[in-house]
C-alpha positions as a Markdown table, in Angstrom:
| # | Residue | x | y | z |
|---|---|---|---|---|
| 1 | Met | 0.1 | 0.3 | 0.2 |
| 2 | Gln | 0.8 | 3.6 | 0.0 |
| 3 | Leu | 0.4 | 7.4 | 1.5 |
| 4 | Ala | -1.4 | 8.8 | -1.2 |
| 5 | Glu | -2.1 | 12.5 | 0.9 |
| 6 | Ile | -0.9 | 14.0 | 3.9 |
| 7 | His | -3.4 | 16.9 | 5.5 |
| 8 | Arg | -2.7 | 19.0 | 8.5 |
| 9 | Tyr | -5.4 | 21.1 | 10.0 |
| 10 | Pro | -3.4 | 24.0 | 12.1 |
| 11 | Val | -6.7 | 25.2 | 13.5 |
| 12 | Lys | -9.4 | 22.6 | 14.6 |
| 13 | Ser | -12.6 | 22.8 | 12.5 |
| 14 | Met | -10.6 | 25.0 | 9.3 |
| 15 | Leu | -9.5 | 23.9 | 6.3 |
| 16 | Gly | -5.9 | 23.0 | 6.5 |
| 17 | Glu | -2.7 | 22.0 | 4.2 |
| 18 | Gln | -1.5 | 19.8 | 1.9 |
| 19 | Leu | 2.2 | 18.1 | 3.1 |
| 20 | Gln | 4.4 | 16.0 | 0.9 |
| 21 | Gln | 6.5 | 15.2 | 4.4 |
| 22 | Ala | 5.2 | 15.5 | 7.7 |
| 23 | Val | 7.0 | 14.8 | 11.1 |
| 24 | Val | 4.5 | 12.3 | 13.4 |
| 25 | Gly | 5.1 | 12.3 | 17.0 |
| 26 | Leu | 3.0 | 10.9 | 20.0 |
| 27 | Asn | 0.2 | 13.1 | 19.6 |
| 28 | Gly | -0.1 | 13.1 | 15.5 |
| 29 | Ile | 1.3 | 15.5 | 12.8 |
| 30 | Leu | 3.4 | 18.2 | 14.2 |
| 31 | Gly | 1.4 | 21.2 | 14.2 |
| 32 | Asp | -2.0 | 19.5 | 13.5 |
| 33 | Arg | -5.3 | 21.1 | 15.5 |
| 34 | Ala | -2.1 | 23.4 | 17.1 |
| 35 | Trp | -4.9 | 26.1 | 17.8 |
| 36 | Ala | -8.9 | 25.9 | 18.8 |
| 37 | Leu | -11.5 | 28.7 | 18.9 |
| 38 | Lys | -13.2 | 29.3 | 22.8 |
| 39 | Asp | -17.0 | 29.8 | 22.7 |
| 40 | Glu | -16.8 | 32.9 | 25.7 |
| 41 | Arg | -20.5 | 32.4 | 25.9 |
| 42 | Arg | -20.3 | 29.0 | 27.3 |
| 43 | Gly | -17.2 | 29.4 | 28.5 |
| 44 | Glu | -15.3 | 26.3 | 26.8 |
| 45 | Leu | -14.0 | 25.0 | 23.3 |
| 46 | Thr | -16.3 | 24.9 | 20.1 |
| 47 | Ser | -15.9 | 23.4 | 17.0 |
| 48 | Ala | -17.6 | 23.4 | 13.5 |
| 49 | Lys | -19.9 | 21.3 | 15.2 |
| 50 | Arg | -21.3 | 24.5 | 16.5 |
| 51 | Phe | -20.3 | 26.9 | 14.1 |
| 52 | Ser | -20.3 | 25.8 | 10.7 |
| 53 | Ala | -18.7 | 28.5 | 9.2 |
| 54 | Leu | -15.5 | 27.7 | 10.5 |
| 55 | Met | -15.0 | 25.1 | 7.8 |
| 56 | Asp | -15.0 | 28.2 | 5.2 |
| 57 | Met | -11.6 | 29.6 | 6.6 |
| 58 | Gln | -8.6 | 28.0 | 6.1 |
| 59 | Ala | -5.6 | 28.2 | 8.0 |
| 60 | His | -1.6 | 27.6 | 7.4 |
| 61 | Phe | 1.2 | 28.2 | 9.2 |
| 62 | Ala | 3.0 | 31.5 | 8.7 |
| 63 | Glu | 5.8 | 30.0 | 10.9 |
| 64 | Thr | 7.6 | 26.2 | 11.1 |
| 65 | Pro | 6.0 | 24.3 | 14.2 |
| 66 | Thr | 8.1 | 22.5 | 16.2 |
| 67 | Ala | 8.0 | 19.9 | 19.2 |
| 68 | Ser | 8.8 | 22.6 | 21.7 |
| 69 | His | 6.2 | 25.1 | 19.8 |
| 70 | Pro | 3.5 | 23.1 | 18.1 |
| 71 | Ser | 1.2 | 26.5 | 18.4 |
| 72 | Ala | 3.4 | 28.4 | 15.6 |
| 73 | Ala | 1.7 | 31.6 | 14.4 |
| 74 | Val | -0.9 | 30.9 | 11.6 |
| 75 | Glu | -2.4 | 32.9 | 8.7 |
| 76 | Ile | -6.0 | 32.6 | 8.5 |
| 77 | Arg | -8.1 | 33.1 | 5.1 |
| 78 | Ala | -11.9 | 33.8 | 5.9 |
| 79 | Arg | -14.0 | 35.1 | 2.8 |
| 80 | Asp | -12.2 | 38.5 | 1.6 |
| 81 | Arg | -10.2 | 38.6 | 4.7 |
| 82 | Thr | -6.5 | 37.5 | 5.8 |
| 83 | Leu | -5.9 | 37.5 | 9.9 |
| 84 | Trp | -3.5 | 36.3 | 11.9 |
| 85 | Ser | -3.1 | 34.6 | 15.0 |
| 86 | Ser | -0.9 | 37.6 | 16.4 |
| 87 | Asp | -3.0 | 40.3 | 15.5 |
| 88 | Glu | -4.1 | 42.2 | 18.3 |
| 89 | Asp | -8.0 | 42.3 | 17.1 |
| 90 | Val | -8.0 | 38.4 | 16.1 |
| 91 | Asn | -10.6 | 37.5 | 18.4 |
| 92 | Asp | -12.7 | 40.2 | 17.4 |
| 93 | Thr | -12.6 | 39.6 | 13.9 |
| 94 | Leu | -13.2 | 35.8 | 14.3 |
| 95 | Thr | -16.3 | 37.1 | 16.9 |
| 96 | Glu | -18.0 | 39.3 | 14.0 |
| 97 | Leu | -17.1 | 36.6 | 11.1 |
| 98 | Leu | -19.3 | 34.0 | 13.5 |
| 99 | Gly | -21.4 | 36.4 | 15.1 |
| 100 | His | -20.7 | 34.9 | 18.1 |
| 101 | Pro | -17.8 | 35.8 | 21.4 |
| 102 | Val | -15.0 | 33.7 | 20.4 |
| 103 | Ser | -11.1 | 33.5 | 21.2 |
| 104 | Leu | -8.3 | 32.0 | 19.4 |
| 105 | Trp | -6.2 | 29.7 | 21.7 |
| 106 | Pro | -3.0 | 27.8 | 21.2 |
| 107 | Leu | -2.5 | 24.4 | 22.9 |
| 108 | Leu | -2.0 | 24.6 | 26.6 |
| 109 | Pro | -0.4 | 22.2 | 28.7 |
| 110 | Pro | -2.0 | 19.0 | 29.8 |
| 111 | Glu | -2.1 | 20.3 | 33.3 |
| 112 | Glu | -4.1 | 23.2 | 32.5 |
| 113 | Asp | -7.3 | 20.6 | 33.2 |
| 114 | Ala | -9.9 | 23.5 | 33.2 |
| 115 | His | -9.1 | 24.8 | 29.6 |
| 116 | Tyr | -10.4 | 21.1 | 27.9 |
| 117 | Arg | -13.2 | 20.6 | 30.3 |
| 118 | Arg | -17.1 | 20.3 | 29.3 |
| 119 | Glu | -19.3 | 22.5 | 30.8 |
| 120 | Pro | -21.4 | 20.5 | 32.9 |
| 121 | Val | -24.6 | 19.2 | 30.8 |
| 122 | Pro | -28.0 | 21.2 | 32.4 |
| 123 | Ala | -29.9 | 18.6 | 34.1 |
| 124 | Gly | -33.3 | 17.7 | 32.2 |
| 125 | Thr | -31.0 | 17.4 | 29.1 |
| 126 | Asp | -32.4 | 15.1 | 26.3 |
| 127 | Met | -29.0 | 13.5 | 25.3 |
| 128 | Glu | -30.3 | 11.3 | 22.7 |
| 129 | Gln | -31.6 | 14.2 | 21.0 |
| 130 | Val | -28.1 | 15.8 | 21.7 |
| 131 | Leu | -26.5 | 13.2 | 20.1 |
| 132 | Arg | -28.8 | 12.9 | 17.0 |
| 133 | Glu | -27.7 | 16.6 | 16.4 |
| 134 | Val | -24.2 | 15.7 | 16.8 |
| 135 | Phe | -24.2 | 12.9 | 14.7 |
| 136 | Ala | -26.8 | 14.3 | 12.5 |
| 137 | Arg | -28.9 | 11.0 | 13.0 |
| 138 | Thr | -32.9 | 11.2 | 11.9 |
| 139 | Ala | -35.0 | 9.7 | 14.6 |
| 140 | Asp | -35.2 | 6.2 | 12.6 |
| 141 | Glu | -31.2 | 5.7 | 12.3 |
| 142 | Pro | -28.8 | 4.5 | 15.0 |
| 143 | Ile | -26.6 | 6.6 | 17.1 |
| 144 | Pro | -23.2 | 5.9 | 17.4 |
| 145 | Glu | -22.1 | 3.7 | 20.0 |
| 146 | Ile | -20.4 | 6.4 | 21.9 |
| 147 | Ser | -18.5 | 4.3 | 24.8 |
| 148 | Ala | -16.2 | 3.4 | 22.2 |
| 149 | Phe | -14.2 | 6.2 | 22.6 |
| 150 | Pro | -11.5 | 7.7 | 25.1 |
| 151 | Glu | -13.2 | 7.7 | 28.6 |
| 152 | Val | -12.1 | 11.5 | 28.9 |
| 153 | Leu | -14.3 | 12.5 | 26.7 |
| 154 | Ala | -17.0 | 12.5 | 28.9 |
| 155 | Thr | -15.8 | 15.3 | 30.6 |
| 156 | His | -13.1 | 17.1 | 28.3 |
| 157 | His | -13.7 | 18.1 | 24.7 |
| 158 | Ser | -10.2 | 16.6 | 24.3 |
| 159 | Gln | -7.2 | 14.7 | 25.8 |
| 160 | Pro | -5.6 | 17.6 | 28.0 |
| 161 | Gly | -2.5 | 18.9 | 26.0 |
| 162 | Thr | -4.4 | 18.3 | 22.3 |
| 163 | Tyr | -7.7 | 19.4 | 20.1 |
| 164 | Phe | -8.6 | 16.3 | 18.8 |
| 165 | Asp | -11.7 | 14.7 | 18.8 |
| 166 | Ala | -10.7 | 11.5 | 19.7 |
| 167 | Phe | -7.1 | 10.1 | 18.5 |
| 168 | Pro | -4.3 | 11.9 | 17.2 |
| 169 | Leu | -4.7 | 10.8 | 13.4 |
| 170 | Leu | -7.7 | 9.8 | 11.3 |
| 171 | Ile | -6.9 | 7.7 | 7.8 |
| 172 | Ile | -9.4 | 7.1 | 5.2 |
| 173 | Ser | -8.2 | 4.7 | 1.9 |
| 174 | Arg | -9.5 | 6.2 | -1.5 |
| 175 | Ser | -10.9 | 2.8 | -1.8 |
| 176 | Ala | -13.4 | 3.1 | 1.0 |
| 177 | Leu | -14.3 | 6.8 | -0.5 |
| 178 | Ser | -14.7 | 5.0 | -3.7 |
| 179 | Ala | -17.3 | 2.2 | -1.9 |
| 180 | Leu | -19.2 | 4.7 | -0.6 |
| 181 | Glu | -19.6 | 6.5 | -3.5 |
| 182 | Ser | -20.6 | 3.6 | -5.6 |
| 183 | Ser | -23.4 | 2.4 | -3.3 |
| 184 | Ala | -24.5 | 5.7 | -2.8 |
| 185 | Arg | -24.7 | 6.4 | -6.5 |
| 186 | Ala | -26.7 | 3.1 | -7.4 |
| 187 | Ala | -29.1 | 4.2 | -4.4 |
| 188 | Gly | -30.0 | 7.2 | -6.6 |
| 189 | Tyr | -27.7 | 9.7 | -4.1 |
| 190 | Thr | -26.4 | 12.7 | -6.3 |
| 191 | Ser | -24.3 | 14.0 | -3.0 |
| 192 | Asn | -20.7 | 15.2 | -3.8 |
| 193 | Phe | -18.3 | 13.4 | -1.5 |
| 194 | Asp | -15.7 | 15.1 | -1.9 |
| 195 | Met | -12.6 | 13.7 | 0.6 |
| 196 | Arg | -12.4 | 17.3 | 2.2 |
| 197 | Arg | -15.8 | 16.7 | 3.8 |
| 198 | Phe | -14.1 | 14.0 | 5.6 |
| 199 | Arg | -11.1 | 15.7 | 6.9 |
| 200 | Pro | -8.6 | 12.6 | 6.8 |
| 201 | Asn | -4.8 | 13.3 | 7.9 |
| 202 | Leu | -3.8 | 10.3 | 5.5 |
| 203 | Val | -5.0 | 9.1 | 2.7 |
| 204 | Ile | -4.1 | 5.8 | 1.4 |
| 205 | Asp | -4.1 | 3.7 | -1.6 |
| 206 | Thr | -4.7 | 0.1 | -0.7 |
| 207 | Gly | -4.7 | -1.9 | -4.4 |
| 208 | Ala | -7.9 | -3.4 | -2.9 |
| 209 | Ala | -11.7 | -2.6 | -3.0 |
| 210 | Gly | -13.9 | -1.8 | -0.2 |
| 211 | Phe | -14.0 | -0.5 | 3.2 |
| 212 | Val | -10.5 | -1.9 | 3.6 |
| 213 | Glu | -9.3 | 0.0 | 6.3 |
| 214 | Asp | -12.2 | -1.4 | 8.9 |
| 215 | Ala | -10.2 | -4.5 | 9.4 |
| 216 | Trp | -7.3 | -2.8 | 10.7 |
| 217 | Cys | -8.7 | -2.0 | 13.7 |
| 218 | Gly | -6.6 | -3.6 | 16.6 |
| 219 | Gln | -3.5 | -4.1 | 14.4 |
| 220 | Gln | -0.4 | -1.9 | 13.8 |
| 221 | Leu | 0.1 | -0.1 | 10.9 |
| 222 | Arg | 3.9 | 1.1 | 9.4 |
| 223 | Val | 3.7 | 4.5 | 7.4 |
| 224 | Gly | 7.2 | 5.5 | 6.6 |
| 225 | Glu | 8.8 | 5.6 | 9.6 |
| 226 | Ala | 6.0 | 6.0 | 11.8 |
| 227 | Val | 4.1 | 2.9 | 13.3 |
| 228 | Leu | 0.9 | 3.3 | 14.3 |
| 229 | Lys | -2.3 | 1.4 | 16.1 |
| 230 | Ile | -5.5 | 1.7 | 14.8 |
| 231 | Glu | -7.9 | 2.0 | 17.6 |
| 232 | Met | -11.5 | 2.3 | 15.7 |
| 233 | Thr | -13.8 | 2.7 | 13.1 |
| 234 | Cys | -14.9 | 6.7 | 12.8 |
| 235 | Pro | -18.4 | 7.4 | 13.4 |
| 236 | Arg | -18.8 | 10.6 | 11.0 |
| 237 | Cys | -20.9 | 13.8 | 12.5 |
| 238 | Ile | -22.5 | 16.5 | 11.3 |
| 239 | Met | -19.6 | 18.5 | 10.0 |
| 240 | Thr | -19.5 | 15.9 | 6.6 |
| 241 | Thr | -23.0 | 17.8 | 6.0 |
| 242 | His | -21.7 | 21.3 | 6.1 |
| 243 | Gly | -21.3 | 23.8 | 2.9 |
| 244 | Phe | -18.2 | 25.2 | 2.8 |
| 245 | Ala | -15.9 | 26.2 | -0.2 |
| 246 | Asp | -17.6 | 25.0 | -3.4 |
| 247 | Leu | -19.3 | 22.1 | -1.5 |
| 248 | Pro | -22.8 | 22.5 | -0.5 |
| 249 | Lys | -24.6 | 22.1 | 2.3 |
| 250 | Asp | -26.0 | 18.5 | 2.0 |
| 251 | Pro | -27.7 | 16.4 | 4.8 |
| 252 | Lys | -27.8 | 13.5 | 2.3 |
| 253 | Val | -24.2 | 12.8 | 2.7 |
| 254 | Met | -24.9 | 11.3 | 5.9 |
| 255 | Arg | -28.0 | 9.7 | 5.2 |
| 256 | Ala | -26.1 | 7.9 | 2.5 |
| 257 | Leu | -23.2 | 7.3 | 5.3 |
| 258 | Val | -25.7 | 5.5 | 7.3 |
| 259 | Glu | -27.6 | 3.6 | 4.8 |
| 260 | His | -24.1 | 2.1 | 3.3 |
| 261 | His | -21.9 | 2.0 | 6.1 |
| 262 | Gly | -23.4 | 2.4 | 9.3 |
| 263 | Gly | -22.2 | 5.8 | 9.5 |
| 264 | Glu | -18.8 | 5.3 | 9.0 |
| 265 | Leu | -15.7 | 6.4 | 7.5 |
| 266 | Gly | -12.2 | 5.9 | 7.8 |
| 267 | Val | -10.0 | 4.6 | 11.0 |
| 268 | Tyr | -8.7 | 6.5 | 14.0 |
| 269 | Ala | -5.1 | 5.6 | 15.1 |
| 270 | Ser | -2.5 | 6.3 | 17.7 |
| 271 | Val | 1.0 | 7.0 | 17.7 |
| 272 | Val | 3.3 | 4.1 | 18.8 |
| 273 | Thr | 6.4 | 5.0 | 16.8 |
| 274 | Pro | 7.0 | 8.4 | 16.2 |
| 275 | Gly | 8.9 | 9.1 | 12.6 |
| 276 | Val | 8.7 | 11.1 | 9.6 |
| 277 | Ile | 6.2 | 10.3 | 6.8 |
| 278 | Thr | 6.7 | 11.1 | 3.1 |
| 279 | Glu | 4.0 | 11.7 | 0.4 |
| 280 | Asn | 4.1 | 7.8 | -1.6 |
| 281 | Ala | 5.8 | 6.0 | 1.4 |
| 282 | Arg | 5.3 | 2.6 | 1.6 |
| 283 | Val | 2.4 | 1.4 | 4.2 |
| 284 | Glu | 2.3 | -2.2 | 5.7 |
| 285 | Leu | 0.3 | -3.8 | 8.5 |
| 286 | Cys | 3.2 | -4.9 | 10.9 |
């Protein structure tokens, strides 16, 4: 197998940058999700699950991130505006663009536990309805089994010291996306299943057909110098249906995902052995 594409997203939920080479550490690709937004009204971290307009912004590093300074300065392009993480008014500008008070934050040390914590769920909240909204599931569709996610996510938005939804890396094979699109087309769906909707870090050419990566769960994968552990398949959320760039808002993307692959696409991975990965590198189970 071969590593076809490498993607890094400097700011959580924004479009990112494609790389030819990347350094993979224990927390994934160096600089990936190095910044995130905080909802100042709720007092907690937030994402495009709540503010879909974030996906119409694009971030790239203006400086090279390092292991000791992963949250290097970023440039953000939003509509017809360009802003920088170092701008004194960056929070005011993002607040104006989103129509809601927000602030931009670099990664904080894991000891800053409160920064990563979720606000307690108000008493009487219908959690099933909340999960249906997050995962964009209709009343007749099953909700993903959230017990498979890391336990810390019950109380935190991410593992303290990171801004990942679950694990450091998300991997998708081109064959899986092709299988989804083929099945959906045969069923009459006309949605655009563009890879950008699914925000992978690594895109792999497997040389096979179908949802090949599903069978990798629990195994290790060598990608270039790095060794990864495949943790679980990835239940997709409402972000796959948002409109951004040249892609329209499309709830039918999720209908097709649920109907043809249980609402899942790709796999999450953790890092066993750090190393450098390069586009077109050899990929193999080990």
